[in-house]
Backbone as a printed PyTorch tensor [residue, N CA C, xyz], in Angstrom:
tensor([[[ 41.8910,  36.5150, -25.5790],
         [ 41.2690,  35.6270, -25.0500],
         [ 41.9150,  33.9110, -24.9480]],

        [[ 42.1000,  33.5370, -25.5720],
         [ 42.1870,  31.9330, -25.8740],
         [ 43.6580,  31.7760, -25.4230]],

        [[ 44.5940,  32.8190, -25.3930],
         [ 46.2300,  32.8590, -24.4520],
         [ 46.0240,  32.6000, -23.4900]],

        [[ 45.0110,  32.8020, -22.8140],
         [ 44.3910,  32.8750, -21.2060],
         [ 44.3170,  31.4500, -20.4900]],

        [[ 43.7870,  30.6460, -21.5660],
         [ 43.0770,  29.1070, -21.7610],
         [ 43.7510,  27.8210, -22.2780]],

        [[ 43.9280,  27.2170, -21.0620],
         [ 45.1070,  26.3000, -21.2430],
         [ 44.1120,  25.4660, -22.8220]],

        [[ 45.4030,  24.6430, -23.4440],
         [ 45.1300,  24.1130, -24.5800],
         [ 43.8150,  22.6250, -24.0820]],

        [[ 43.5360,  22.3260, -23.2640],
         [ 42.9660,  21.2870, -22.9070],
         [ 41.6160,  22.0590, -22.4730]],

        [[ 41.5920,  23.0310, -21.7070],
         [ 40.3090,  23.6380, -21.1280],
         [ 39.5900,  24.2760, -22.5450]],

        [[ 40.5210,  25.0230, -23.7000],
         [ 39.8710,  24.8310, -25.1630],
         [ 39.4590,  23.6520, -25.7020]],

        [[ 40.1960,  22.7190, -25.8930],
         [ 39.8610,  21.7780, -26.6460],
         [ 38.4360,  20.9250, -26.0270]],

        [[ 38.0580,  20.5820, -24.4580],
         [ 37.1240,  20.7460, -23.8330],
         [ 35.3450,  21.6700, -23.8250]],

        [[ 36.1550,  23.1340, -24.3150],
         [ 35.1920,  24.2960, -24.2780],
         [ 34.5040,  23.6960, -25.5620]],

        [[ 35.5530,  23.6750, -26.6460],
         [ 35.0820,  24.0030, -27.8500],
         [ 34.0390,  22.5960, -28.4270]],

        [[ 34.5920,  21.1260, -27.6050],
         [ 33.6470,  20.1150, -28.0110],
         [ 32.1960,  21.0640, -27.4710]],

        [[ 32.0340,  21.4990, -26.1900],
         [ 30.4510,  21.5530, -26.0260],
         [ 29.9870,  22.2780, -26.7230]],

        [[ 30.9860,  23.6170, -27.1470],
         [ 30.2440,  24.6550, -27.9360],
         [ 29.8070,  24.2450, -29.0890]],

        [[ 30.1320,  22.4920, -29.6440],
         [ 29.8180,  22.4570, -31.2500],
         [ 28.1940,  22.2520, -30.8750]],

        [[ 27.5520,  22.5390, -29.8600],
         [ 25.6240,  22.6750, -29.5740],
         [ 26.0280,  24.0490, -29.4260]],

        [[ 25.3050,  24.7420, -30.4560],
         [ 25.4570,  26.2150, -30.1120],
         [ 23.6720,  27.1560, -30.4000]],

        [[ 23.7530,  28.1940, -30.4320],
         [ 22.3110,  29.0760, -30.8650],
         [ 22.7270,  28.9280, -32.4180]],

        [[ 21.3010,  28.9110, -33.1370],
         [ 21.3270,  29.3020, -34.9070],
         [ 20.8640,  30.3290, -35.2150]],

        [[ 20.5960,  31.0530, -34.6510],
         [ 20.3700,  32.3450, -35.1290],
         [ 19.0220,  32.5620, -35.2800]],

        [[ 18.2440,  31.6860, -35.5180],
         [ 16.9550,  31.6640, -35.6390],
         [ 15.8540,  31.2980, -34.5650]],

        [[ 16.6570,  31.2610, -33.3240],
         [ 15.7400,  30.9150, -31.9090],
         [ 15.5450,  29.5110, -31.4730]],

        [[ 16.5700,  28.4920, -32.0560],
         [ 16.6460,  27.3390, -31.8510],
         [ 18.2570,  26.9610, -31.6640]],

        [[ 18.2040,  25.7780, -31.7880],
         [ 19.9420,  25.2270, -31.2710],
         [ 20.5910,  24.4720, -32.3470]],

        [[ 21.4960,  24.8200, -32.9710],
         [ 21.9940,  23.9640, -33.9430],
         [ 22.9340,  23.3110, -33.5640]],

        [[ 23.7200,  22.1220, -34.4190],
         [ 24.3420,  21.3430, -33.7790],
         [ 25.3610,  20.5170, -35.2630]],

        [[ 26.4970,  21.0650, -34.3660],
         [ 27.8280,  21.2060, -35.4630],
         [ 28.1120,  19.4210, -36.1070]],

        [[ 28.2400,  18.8130, -34.8820],
         [ 27.6890,  17.4670, -35.4480],
         [ 26.8930,  16.2370, -35.4140]],

        [[ 26.1310,  17.1450, -36.2750],
         [ 24.9510,  15.8320, -36.5310],
         [ 25.3970,  14.6160, -37.8630]],

        [[ 26.8390,  14.8700, -38.5470],
         [ 27.1940,  13.7970, -39.3790],
         [ 29.0380,  13.4850, -39.6950]],

        [[ 29.3450,  12.5280, -39.9580],
         [ 30.7530,  12.3060, -39.9030],
         [ 31.4220,  13.3220, -40.5390]],

        [[ 31.2310,  13.9910, -41.8130],
         [ 31.6420,  15.2790, -42.0990],
         [ 31.5530,  16.1910, -41.2860]],

        [[ 30.5650,  16.6970, -40.8390],
         [ 30.6950,  17.5520, -39.4910],
         [ 31.9790,  17.5760, -38.1740]],

        [[ 31.9840,  16.0570, -37.8500],
         [ 32.8380,  16.1270, -37.2560],
         [ 34.3160,  15.8540, -37.6660]],

        [[ 34.7380,  15.0790, -38.8850],
         [ 35.7930,  15.7120, -39.6980],
         [ 36.2460,  16.8990, -39.6370]],

        [[ 35.4970,  18.0490, -40.2920],
         [ 35.9010,  19.5520, -40.0140],
         [ 36.1630,  19.7220, -38.7440]],

        [[ 35.4680,  19.4660, -37.7710],
         [ 35.8380,  20.1760, -36.6260],
         [ 37.1740,  19.3390, -36.0340]],

        [[ 37.3490,  18.3400, -36.1770],
         [ 38.8640,  17.6700, -35.9630],
         [ 39.7870,  18.4290, -36.5680]],

        [[ 39.5910,  18.4110, -37.6720],
         [ 40.7870,  19.4170, -38.9890],
         [ 40.6560,  20.6560, -38.3210]],

        [[ 39.9020,  21.3290, -37.7850],
         [ 40.0340,  22.8720, -37.0010],
         [ 40.7920,  22.7950, -35.5920]],

        [[ 40.6270,  21.8220, -35.1620],
         [ 41.4630,  21.3240, -33.8400],
         [ 42.8720,  20.6430, -34.6330]],

        [[ 43.8990,  20.8150, -34.9300],
         [ 45.3180,  20.2840, -35.1930],
         [ 45.8580,  19.5710, -33.8340]],

        [[ 46.4970,  18.3580, -34.2890],
         [ 46.9980,  18.0310, -33.0720],
         [ 46.2700,  17.0910, -32.5700]],

        [[ 45.2390,  16.9180, -32.6170],
         [ 44.0370,  16.0660, -31.6920],
         [ 43.9490,  14.9810, -32.1970]],

        [[ 44.1780,  14.6080, -33.9190],
         [ 44.0640,  13.1360, -34.2330],
         [ 45.5860,  13.4640, -35.0380]],

        [[ 46.3420,  12.3520, -35.7730],
         [ 46.7060,  12.0480, -36.5810],
         [ 46.4080,  12.5800, -37.9700]],

        [[ 47.1860,  13.6900, -38.6850],
         [ 46.6790,  14.2670, -39.8110],
         [ 45.4860,  13.1930, -40.5460]],

        [[ 44.7640,  13.8510, -41.6940],
         [ 44.3290,  12.5890, -41.9980],
         [ 42.8790,  11.9910, -41.5440]],

        [[ 42.9060,  12.3080, -40.6990],
         [ 41.2030,  11.8950, -39.7850],
         [ 40.3040,  12.0080, -40.6140]],

        [[ 39.3400,  11.0490, -40.8430],
         [ 38.4990,  11.4350, -41.1550],
         [ 37.0390,   9.9710, -40.8620]],

        [[ 36.2640,  10.8530, -40.3850],
         [ 35.3360,  10.3650, -38.9330],
         [ 34.3280,   9.4200, -40.0270]],

        [[ 34.2030,   8.3130, -39.0500],
         [ 32.9490,   7.6600, -39.1100],
         [ 31.5750,   7.8430, -38.4380]],

        [[ 30.7340,   6.7230, -38.7620],
         [ 29.4420,   6.6290, -38.2240],
         [ 29.7030,   6.3130, -36.6680]],

        [[ 30.6740,   5.6390, -36.4060],
         [ 31.1110,   4.9600, -35.1220],
         [ 31.8720,   6.0180, -34.0390]],

        [[ 32.6310,   6.6650, -35.2030],
         [ 33.1780,   7.7340, -34.1300],
         [ 32.4950,   8.8840, -33.3340]],

        [[ 31.6320,   8.9900, -34.9590],
         [ 30.6890,  10.4130, -34.6140],
         [ 29.5660,   9.5990, -33.1120]],

        [[ 29.2130,   8.9870, -33.5160],
         [ 28.3730,   8.0270, -32.0200],
         [ 28.9740,   8.7170, -30.2050]],

        [[ 30.5170,   7.9650, -30.9530],
         [ 31.2640,   7.6120, -29.6390],
         [ 31.1010,   9.1360, -28.7980]],

        [[ 31.7980,  10.5080, -29.7920],
         [ 31.9040,  11.6340, -29.8120],
         [ 31.1070,  12.2290, -29.4310]],

        [[ 29.4700,  12.3100, -29.9960],
         [ 28.5980,  13.0170, -29.3590],
         [ 28.1170,  12.5020, -27.6430]],

        [[ 28.3470,  11.3420, -27.7310],
         [ 27.9190,  10.4350, -26.4480],
         [ 28.7690,  11.1370, -25.5160]],

        [[ 30.0730,  11.1120, -25.9080],
         [ 31.3230,  12.0310, -24.8420],
         [ 30.8550,  13.4710, -24.3030]],

        [[ 30.4840,  14.1940, -25.8550],
         [ 30.0630,  15.7690, -25.5460],
         [ 28.9100,  15.7780, -24.6400]],

        [[ 27.6530,  14.8930, -24.8150],
         [ 26.6310,  14.9330, -23.8500],
         [ 27.2960,  14.8140, -22.6090]],

        [[ 28.0060,  13.9000, -21.8420],
         [ 29.1650,  13.8330, -20.5900],
         [ 29.6630,  14.7950, -20.4590]],

        [[ 30.6570,  15.4980, -21.2410],
         [ 30.9300,  16.8290, -20.7060],
         [ 30.1380,  18.0580, -20.3810]],

        [[ 28.6700,  18.0940, -21.1550],
         [ 28.1670,  19.5360, -20.5860],
         [ 27.2780,  18.7020, -19.6600]],

        [[ 27.1450,  17.4770, -19.3490],
         [ 26.5030,  16.9730, -17.8630],
         [ 27.2670,  17.7210, -16.8010]],

        [[ 28.7070,  17.1200, -17.1190],
         [ 29.6160,  17.9980, -16.3840],
         [ 30.1020,  19.1000, -16.3720]],

        [[ 29.6830,  19.5040, -17.0130],
         [ 30.3790,  21.4780, -17.1320],
         [ 28.9740,  21.8750, -16.5130]],

        [[ 27.1140,  21.4630, -16.2650],
         [ 26.2110,  21.7860, -15.9550],
         [ 26.8080,  21.5250, -14.2970]],

        [[ 27.0190,  20.5650, -13.4650],
         [ 27.3520,  20.6300, -12.6490],
         [ 28.4640,  21.4260, -12.2670]],

        [[ 29.9020,  21.5160, -12.8630],
         [ 30.5140,  22.7220, -12.7660],
         [ 30.4040,  23.9310, -12.3990]],

        [[ 28.8520,  24.5090, -13.0160],
         [ 28.7370,  26.3430, -12.7220],
         [ 27.3500,  26.3650, -11.6530]],

        [[ 27.1100,  24.8300, -11.3100],
         [ 26.6370,  25.1450, -10.0400],
         [ 27.2250,  26.1840,  -9.0830]],

        [[ 26.2960,  26.5860,  -8.4330],
         [ 24.6440,  26.8910,  -8.5330],
         [ 24.2240,  27.3490,  -9.6580]],

        [[ 24.1180,  28.0440, -10.5390],
         [ 24.3030,  28.4820, -11.3730],
         [ 23.3290,  27.8570, -12.4560]],

        [[ 22.8770,  28.4080, -13.4360],
         [ 21.8430,  27.0720, -13.6370],
         [ 22.5710,  27.0530, -15.2270]],

        [[ 22.4300,  25.4350, -15.7590],
         [ 23.1190,  25.1750, -16.7810],
         [ 22.8490,  25.7530, -18.0430]],

        [[ 23.2570,  25.2260, -19.7060],
         [ 22.6570,  26.2920, -20.5430],
         [ 21.6400,  25.2850, -20.7260]],

        [[ 20.8170,  26.5840, -21.0040],
         [ 19.2940,  25.8480, -21.4820],
         [ 19.3130,  25.0120, -22.5300]],

        [[ 20.1450,  24.8270, -23.7050],
         [ 20.0870,  23.8700, -24.5750],
         [ 20.1230,  22.6970, -24.4910]],

        [[ 20.4410,  21.8600, -22.7100],
         [ 20.0940,  20.8110, -22.5080],
         [ 19.9580,  20.4690, -21.2070]],

        [[ 19.3320,  21.6870, -20.6170],
         [ 18.8970,  21.5470, -19.3550],
         [ 18.4300,  20.5670, -18.4320]],

        [[ 17.2430,  20.1910, -19.3790],
         [ 16.0520,  19.6550, -18.9990],
         [ 16.3380,  18.0070, -19.4630]],

        [[ 17.2370,  17.4580, -19.9640],
         [ 17.8910,  16.4780, -20.2640],
         [ 19.1750,  16.2020, -20.0920]],

        [[ 19.9880,  16.3490, -18.9210],
         [ 20.9300,  16.0990, -18.9150],
         [ 21.2830,  14.5600, -18.2970]],

        [[ 22.7620,  14.1870, -18.9630],
         [ 23.0670,  12.7160, -18.5370],
         [ 23.4880,  12.9830, -16.6850]],

        [[ 23.1190,  11.6160, -15.9710],
         [ 23.0800,  11.5990, -14.6510],
         [ 25.0830,  11.9730, -14.4370]],

        [[ 24.9660,  12.8600, -13.4120],
         [ 26.6910,  13.0100, -13.1670],
         [ 27.2400,  11.5930, -13.2730]],

        [[ 26.7490,  10.6440, -12.3690],
         [ 27.7970,   9.1540, -12.3160],
         [ 28.2300,   8.7810, -13.4240]],

        [[ 26.9960,   8.7420, -14.5580],
         [ 27.0020,   8.0810, -15.5660],
         [ 27.9140,   9.3020, -16.3700]],

        [[ 27.7980,  10.4270, -16.0450],
         [ 28.9250,  10.7190, -17.2220],
         [ 30.2950,  10.8670, -16.8620]],

        [[ 30.7930,  10.8280, -16.0580],
         [ 32.1400,  10.2320, -14.6550],
         [ 32.5950,   8.8830, -15.4380]],

        [[ 31.9440,   7.9470, -15.5090],
         [ 32.2830,   6.8040, -15.5630],
         [ 32.1990,   6.7880, -17.5480]],

        [[ 31.8130,   7.3240, -18.1350],
         [ 31.9950,   8.0600, -19.5280],
         [ 33.1590,   8.5470, -19.9990]],

        [[ 33.1910,   9.3250, -19.0600],
         [ 35.1780,   9.9820, -19.2310],
         [ 35.7410,   8.9400, -19.3220]],

        [[ 35.9820,   8.5600, -17.8560],
         [ 36.9300,   7.5030, -17.7670],
         [ 36.7630,   6.8220, -18.5240]],

        [[ 35.8400,   6.0830, -18.7750],
         [ 36.2340,   4.7100, -19.8720],
         [ 36.7940,   5.3390, -21.1560]],

        [[ 36.2490,   6.1890, -21.5960],
         [ 36.9560,   6.9370, -22.6620],
         [ 38.5490,   7.5080, -22.8340]],

        [[ 38.4690,   7.6350, -21.4770],
         [ 40.1110,   8.3160, -21.5700],
         [ 40.6930,   7.0010, -21.2430]],

        [[ 40.3470,   5.8590, -20.9930],
         [ 41.1880,   5.0850, -20.8540],
         [ 41.7630,   4.0260, -22.0050]],

        [[ 40.8870,   4.5640, -23.1030],
         [ 41.3940,   3.9820, -24.5470],
         [ 42.7920,   4.4090, -25.6040]],

        [[ 42.9500,   5.4970, -24.5420],
         [ 44.4540,   6.0800, -25.3840],
         [ 45.0140,   5.7610, -24.6250]],

        [[ 46.4660,   5.1260, -24.9480],
         [ 47.6930,   5.1150, -24.3390],
         [ 48.2290,   6.7050, -24.3660]],

        [[ 49.1120,   6.3950, -23.1270],
         [ 50.0120,   7.8170, -23.3640],
         [ 51.3710,   6.9580, -22.6700]],

        [[ 52.6150,   7.6330, -22.7500],
         [ 53.8330,   7.6340, -22.4610],
         [ 54.1040,   8.7570, -21.5230]],

        [[ 54.8270,   8.3220, -20.3060],
         [ 55.9470,  10.0020, -19.5960],
         [ 56.8030,  10.6730, -20.5400]],

        [[ 57.2420,  11.4650, -20.9410],
         [ 58.2040,  12.1800, -21.6060],
         [ 58.6040,  13.6180, -20.8830]],

        [[ 60.0090,  13.4320, -20.1330],
         [ 60.6960,  14.1180, -19.2850],
         [ 61.2750,  15.1660, -20.0250]],

        [[ 61.0900,  16.5730, -19.5490],
         [ 61.5720,  17.8890, -20.1320],
         [ 62.2290,  17.9250, -19.0750]],

        [[ 63.5770,  18.3300, -19.1300],
         [ 64.3470,  19.8450, -17.9700],
         [ 65.3600,  20.4280, -18.9240]],

        [[ 64.5790,  21.8350, -19.2640],
         [ 65.2810,  22.6190, -19.3980],
         [ 66.6690,  23.1240, -18.5210]],

        [[ 67.3990,  24.5750, -18.9950],
         [ 68.7460,  24.6020, -18.6600],
         [ 68.3680,  25.0140, -16.8950]],

        [[ 67.8910,  25.8830, -17.0410],
         [ 67.4560,  27.1740, -15.9550],
         [ 66.0820,  26.6360, -15.2560]],

        [[ 65.0240,  25.4570, -15.2310],
         [ 64.1750,  24.6980, -14.6500],
         [ 64.0920,  23.4110, -13.8030]],

        [[ 62.8720,  23.6050, -12.8560],
         [ 62.7000,  22.0560, -12.6780],
         [ 62.4270,  21.1010, -13.8610]],

        [[ 63.0090,  19.7200, -13.6180],
         [ 62.2630,  18.8890, -14.4230],
         [ 60.5130,  18.5370, -14.1290]],

        [[ 59.9410,  18.3770, -15.8250],
         [ 58.8700,  17.9760, -15.6810],
         [ 58.2780,  16.7130, -16.5960]],

        [[ 57.0570,  16.5110, -16.2200],
         [ 57.2130,  15.5290, -17.2810],
         [ 55.7310,  15.9640, -18.0850]],

        [[ 55.5370,  15.1720, -19.1270],
         [ 54.9010,  15.3170, -20.4650],
         [ 53.9780,  13.8310, -20.7680]],

        [[ 52.4770,  13.7560, -20.6340],
         [ 52.4330,  12.7480, -20.9190],
         [ 51.5390,  12.2310, -22.5210]],

        [[ 52.4250,  12.0240, -23.3830],
         [ 52.4630,  11.9250, -24.2030],
         [ 51.6250,  10.4490, -25.1970]],

        [[ 50.7790,  10.7840, -26.1880],
         [ 50.2780,   9.6560, -26.6010],
         [ 51.0610,   9.5570, -28.0190]],

        [[ 51.6260,   8.2150, -27.7050],
         [ 52.4350,   7.7640, -29.3740],
         [ 51.8290,   7.8270, -30.7010]],

        [[ 52.5980,   8.5330, -31.6240],
         [ 52.3210,   8.9540, -32.8810],
         [ 51.2600,   7.3320, -33.4180]],

        [[ 50.1780,   7.9660, -33.6180],
         [ 49.7990,   6.5060, -34.7460],
         [ 48.3760,   6.3920, -33.5430]],

        [[ 48.4870,   6.4350, -32.3720],
         [ 47.4750,   5.5150, -31.8520],
         [ 46.6630,   6.4460, -30.3250]],

        [[ 46.7030,   8.1140, -31.4550],
         [ 44.9600,   8.2380, -30.6990],
         [ 44.0940,   8.1280, -31.4040]],

        [[ 43.0060,   7.7520, -30.1350],
         [ 41.5620,   7.6000, -29.9240],
         [ 41.3340,   8.9790, -29.9780]],

        [[ 40.4760,   8.8710, -30.9370],
         [ 39.7890,  10.7550, -30.4360],
         [ 39.1280,  10.7400, -29.2680]],

        [[ 38.4590,   9.5850, -28.8720],
         [ 37.4790,  10.1730, -27.6040],
         [ 38.2130,  10.0330, -26.3800]],

        [[ 39.4960,   8.9160, -26.5050],
         [ 40.4890,   8.9000, -25.4630],
         [ 41.4320,  10.9190, -25.4710]],

        [[ 41.6060,  11.1990, -26.3300],
         [ 41.8430,  12.5440, -26.4190],
         [ 40.9500,  13.7230, -26.0020]],

        [[ 40.0460,  13.7600, -26.5070],
         [ 38.6750,  14.9960, -25.4900],
         [ 38.5940,  14.5930, -24.6570]],

        [[ 38.5840,  13.6920, -23.9960],
         [ 38.0790,  12.9920, -22.2620],
         [ 39.0730,  13.1410, -21.6960]],

        [[ 40.6260,  12.6630, -22.1660],
         [ 41.7710,  13.5530, -20.8700],
         [ 41.3890,  15.0000, -21.2570]],

        [[ 41.4840,  15.5940, -22.0970],
         [ 41.4390,  17.1170, -22.4050],
         [ 40.3780,  17.9170, -21.0540]],

        [[ 39.1420,  16.7940, -21.0540],
         [ 37.6200,  17.0940, -20.4180],
         [ 38.3970,  17.3130, -19.0800]],

        [[ 39.0470,  15.6640, -18.8270],
         [ 39.0750,  15.5170, -17.5080],
         [ 40.3450,  16.8360, -16.6560]],

        [[ 41.4020,  16.9890, -17.7110],
         [ 42.3410,  17.8180, -17.4560],
         [ 41.5230,  19.2500, -16.8080]],

        [[ 40.5920,  19.7120, -17.8520],
         [ 40.1900,  20.9890, -17.2690],
         [ 39.2550,  21.0450, -16.4410]],

        [[ 38.6750,  20.2400, -16.1380],
         [ 37.3780,  19.6620, -14.7140],
         [ 38.0470,  19.8520, -13.8030]],

        [[ 39.7280,  19.2000, -13.6710],
         [ 40.2210,  18.9800, -12.8540],
         [ 41.2200,  20.4930, -12.0060]],

        [[ 41.2030,  21.4590, -13.2370],
         [ 42.3640,  22.0610, -13.3210],
         [ 41.4440,  23.7460, -12.9590]],

        [[ 42.8330,  24.7500, -12.9370],
         [ 42.0060,  26.0020, -12.6690],
         [ 41.4750,  26.2960, -13.2040]],

        [[ 41.2590,  25.9510, -14.3530],
         [ 40.4670,  26.8430, -15.4420],
         [ 38.8310,  26.8480, -15.3540]],

        [[ 38.1880,  25.5280, -14.2840],
         [ 36.8680,  24.9900, -13.8390],
         [ 36.2860,  26.4080, -13.1110]],

        [[ 36.9750,  26.8790, -12.3280],
         [ 36.1350,  28.0530, -11.3280],
         [ 35.7770,  28.8410, -12.3410]],

        [[ 36.7020,  29.0720, -13.6110],
         [ 35.7940,  30.2160, -14.6420],
         [ 35.0390,  30.0230, -15.3030]],

        [[ 34.5740,  28.8990, -15.4440],
         [ 33.5300,  28.0870, -16.0440],
         [ 31.7250,  29.2050, -16.1370]],

        [[ 30.9450,  29.7800, -17.0280],
         [ 29.5990,  29.8290, -16.3900],
         [ 28.7190,  29.2320, -18.0540]],

        [[ 27.8960,  29.3170, -17.1230],
         [ 27.1290,  29.3220, -18.5250],
         [ 26.1960,  30.4200, -19.1430]],

        [[ 26.0900,  30.7060, -20.4810],
         [ 25.7540,  32.4800, -20.8760],
         [ 24.3570,  31.7020, -20.9230]],

        [[ 23.5540,  33.2200, -19.9950],
         [ 21.5610,  33.2690, -20.0460],
         [ 21.6300,  34.1630, -21.0200]],

        [[ 22.1990,  35.1300, -22.1460],
         [ 21.8140,  35.9040, -22.8430],
         [ 20.6440,  35.6550, -23.4090]],

        [[ 19.8240,  35.9600, -23.9380],
         [ 18.8060,  35.9060, -24.6770],
         [ 19.1730,  34.7580, -25.7810]],

        [[ 18.5430,  33.3920, -25.9610],
         [ 18.4350,  32.4080, -26.8630],
         [ 19.8940,  31.6930, -27.1810]],

        [[ 21.1410,  32.2150, -26.0450],
         [ 22.1880,  31.9230, -26.3680],
         [ 22.0980,  30.8790, -25.3960]],

        [[ 23.3180,  29.3540, -25.8020],
         [ 23.1270,  27.9330, -25.0660],
         [ 24.8360,  28.0260, -24.8800]],

        [[ 25.4110,  29.0870, -24.7780],
         [ 26.7310,  28.7030, -24.8810],
         [ 27.8400,  28.1480, -23.2100]],

        [[ 28.6950,  27.8900, -22.9000],
         [ 29.3140,  28.0870, -21.8010],
         [ 30.5490,  29.0590, -22.4000]],

        [[ 31.3850,  29.1540, -21.1910],
         [ 32.1810,  30.2690, -21.2320],
         [ 33.4060,  30.4230, -20.2450]],

        [[ 34.7930,  31.0960, -20.5720],
         [ 35.1590,  31.3000, -19.0650],
         [ 35.3510,  33.0180, -18.7230]],

        [[ 35.1530,  32.8500, -17.7940],
         [ 34.8070,  34.2810, -17.4620],
         [ 36.0950,  34.5960, -17.2280]],

        [[ 36.3390,  35.8520, -18.0310],
         [ 37.9430,  36.6270, -18.0530],
         [ 37.8440,  37.8130, -17.1670]],

        [[ 36.5970,  38.1650, -16.3760],
         [ 36.7210,  39.4120, -15.3120],
         [ 36.1840,  39.4710, -14.2310]],

        [[ 35.8510,  40.0590, -13.1640],
         [ 34.6710,  39.6220, -12.3800],
         [ 33.1870,  40.3460, -12.6430]],

        [[ 33.5270,  40.9960, -13.5300],
         [ 31.6710,  41.7890, -14.0430],
         [ 31.2920,  41.0920, -15.1020]],

        [[ 32.1600,  40.0550, -16.0680],
         [ 31.7760,  39.2310, -16.8910],
         [ 30.3840,  38.4210, -16.7540]],

        [[ 29.2870,  38.8060, -17.4460],
         [ 27.9380,  38.2460, -17.3950],
         [ 27.5410,  37.6740, -18.6050]],

        [[ 28.0620,  37.6820, -19.7660],
         [ 27.7060,  37.2590, -20.6600],
         [ 29.4080,  35.9980, -21.3090]],

        [[ 29.1580,  35.0960, -22.1470],
         [ 29.9620,  34.6540, -23.1410],
         [ 30.5720,  35.6550, -24.6190]],

        [[ 29.9210,  37.0190, -24.6560],
         [ 30.5230,  38.0140, -25.6290],
         [ 29.2580,  38.7040, -25.4610]],

        [[ 29.7730,  40.2200, -25.8770],
         [ 28.9560,  41.6130, -25.9690],
         [ 27.6120,  41.5530, -26.8320]],

        [[ 27.8780,  40.8360, -27.4330],
         [ 26.5240,  40.5470, -28.7660],
         [ 25.3680,  40.2250, -27.6000]],

        [[ 25.7140,  39.1700, -26.3940],
         [ 24.4030,  38.6740, -25.2000],
         [ 24.3060,  39.7720, -24.6200]],

        [[ 24.9140,  40.6980, -23.9320],
         [ 24.7600,  41.2060, -22.7100],
         [ 23.6710,  42.3530, -23.5580]],

        [[ 24.2770,  43.3510, -24.4960],
         [ 23.6060,  43.7640, -25.5530],
         [ 22.1880,  43.1180, -25.9940]],

        [[ 21.6070,  41.9430, -26.1620],
         [ 20.6490,  41.4150, -26.2720],
         [ 19.4820,  41.1400, -24.5320]],

        [[ 20.6660,  41.1660, -23.8440],
         [ 19.6510,  40.7350, -22.7480],
         [ 19.6050,  42.9540, -22.1780]],

        [[ 20.2280,  43.2910, -22.1150],
         [ 19.8300,  44.8320, -21.5590],
         [ 18.4790,  45.3800, -22.9740]],

        [[ 18.5630,  44.7940, -24.0710],
         [ 17.0620,  44.9610, -24.6910],
         [ 15.9740,  44.4220, -23.9610]],

        [[ 16.5100,  42.8560, -23.8420],
         [ 15.0470,  42.8750, -23.3550],
         [ 14.5790,  43.1550, -22.1320]],

        [[ 15.9640,  43.4500, -21.4050],
         [ 14.8600,  44.0320, -19.7430],
         [ 14.2060,  45.3400, -20.1000]],

        [[ 15.3050,  46.0580, -21.0190],
         [ 14.7140,  47.4400, -21.3620],
         [ 12.7070,  47.4130, -22.0560]],

        [[ 12.6140,  46.0260, -22.7800],
         [ 11.1320,  46.1660, -23.2180],
         [ 10.5970,  45.0970, -22.2300]],

        [[ 11.2950,  44.9430, -21.2590],
         [  9.9360,  43.6170, -19.9320],
         [  9.1920,  44.9920, -19.5010]],

        [[ 10.2850,  45.8970, -19.1370],
         [ 10.4670,  47.1120, -17.6950],
         [  9.1340,  48.1240, -18.8570]],

        [[  8.8410,  48.2830, -19.9360],
         [  7.9760,  49.0940, -20.7120],
         [  6.7970,  48.4480, -20.8340]],

        [[  6.9020,  47.0070, -21.3940],
         [  5.8090,  46.2060, -21.3930],
         [  4.8640,  46.0510, -20.0140]],

        [[  5.2070,  46.0450, -18.4630],
         [  4.7800,  46.0420, -17.4560],
         [  3.4190,  47.0370, -17.7350]],

        [[  4.0530,  48.1700, -17.1820],
         [  2.6090,  49.5100, -17.0070],
         [  1.8050,  49.6390, -18.3760]],

        [[  2.0140,  49.0240, -19.8280],
         [  0.9750,  48.7690, -20.2990],
         [  0.3530,  47.5340, -20.6700]],

        [[  0.7990,  46.6280, -19.9410],
         [ -0.0730,  45.6350, -19.6130],
         [ -0.9570,  45.9070, -18.4490]],

        [[ -0.1000,  46.7590, -17.2170],
         [ -1.4650,  46.8120, -16.1800],
         [ -2.4650,  47.8530, -16.5780]],

        [[ -2.0300,  48.7060, -17.6950],
         [ -3.6890,  49.6990, -17.8470],
         [ -4.2140,  48.9230, -18.8090]],

        [[ -4.0380,  47.7360, -19.8080],
         [ -5.0020,  46.9430, -20.0750],
         [ -5.8620,  45.8620, -19.3720]],

        [[ -5.4860,  46.0150, -17.7200],
         [ -6.3260,  45.1490, -16.7030],
         [ -7.2220,  45.5890, -16.6630]]])
């Protein structure tokens, strides 16, 4: 599955997925403290220079950026419903766009030409070593994802208790993973069998 997703899409999606179902009926947040952000960055090599250790300022900036990304994901899945994790408290879209653009501008990039023997020349916009700003890198990944072809496949999973966004891999896919589909089918089954019993009790 990951092979069919661009690096930018994977990074933007993984940032959004740091808000997840906690397995107990609530929502968990992987970015509640600097150690959580440091661990997340370490799990995404190449995001910033090795040895990155998050502080309170980086944590606050990334959490704010994540709120903007999730607000724009909610817009991207319209007319479908957004993730239930933050549907009632989404950042206004203009604010999310401004925040993303401001964060993206923090990281300088330089154009690097690539021209293979049997291919057309292409340019890669690379961040000079040691000059990465984490929110800038994440914002650029989110912008690339939201303006690229992967955005058309973005969906919010509405399996029972799920709060994830996912990229649809085939036309009939409704859930982020089979377990959510199973829970949805079980819930529908219980609902169908509960209704006759309810009507008998009236």
